[in-house]
N, C-alpha and C positions, 0 to 999 in steps of 0.2 A: 514514977518507975522507969529502971532500965529496961528498954525492950529487948537488948543484944544478951541479957542476963535471962531473960523469960524466957527467949526462945533459944537459948544456946543447947548445943547437942550436948547429951551425957556420955562420957567416955567410956568405954568398955572394950574389953579383950573380946581377939578373936571367940575364945570358946563362950563368953557372956551372950555375943552376939548369935553365935550357931544355937544354944540355947534358947533365947528367945524367939527365933524365927522357927525353929522346931515346935516348940510348944503352942505358939500361935497357929502354924499350918494343922497342929494336930488338933487343935478346937474346932475349927472350921469342918464340918462333914464332906465336903468336898474336895478337900485338901489334906486329908488325911495320908494319902501314897503320895504325896509329892516329895521328890527327892531335889536336893540343891547343894552348890558349893558356895561357899562365900569369896567373893576375889577383890583382893586388897588392889587399891589402883591410886596411882598419883592424887594427892588433894587436889579436891577443886571446890567452888564453892558449895555446891550441893552434897559435897563428902569426899571419903576416902575409902569405901567399898561399897559392892556390889553384890547382889546375890544370881548367882545364874541356876533358873528353874530347867529340874529334868523331869521326865515322865510325868507328865501334866494334861488330866485329862482337860479336854474343850473347853466342857461346861465349868470346871474349876478355874480357869489360867487367868480370868478379870477377877477372883477373889484372891487368889494366891497372890498376883501382882498386886493387888490394892494393900493385903497385910504387910507384905513385905515394903511397900512405899511408905507406910504409916512408920516401920520400925527404922529405916532408912531416916526420917524424918526427926527420927529422935536421939540415935545412936550415932557417936563416931568411933571410927574405931583407936584406940588407943595406942601411941606409940611403944614399941617394947624397950622394957627397961633394959 
């Protein structure tokens, strides 16, 4: 089994990532009012995008961060065609 293929990130557009993050945050009761921006970054070993969280209640910070980290582990921002 090729481990690079197994752990490869799925390419996604900016809109797809925004939709996935939005839906994921909406599903968690503490994170429903979290506002965020997606920030494109130069490619590194960890990825090429990050999330800037805004309006996060103190009790939702860890949950929102975990949700975003899981999505960052799964998706890579696809290059614009």
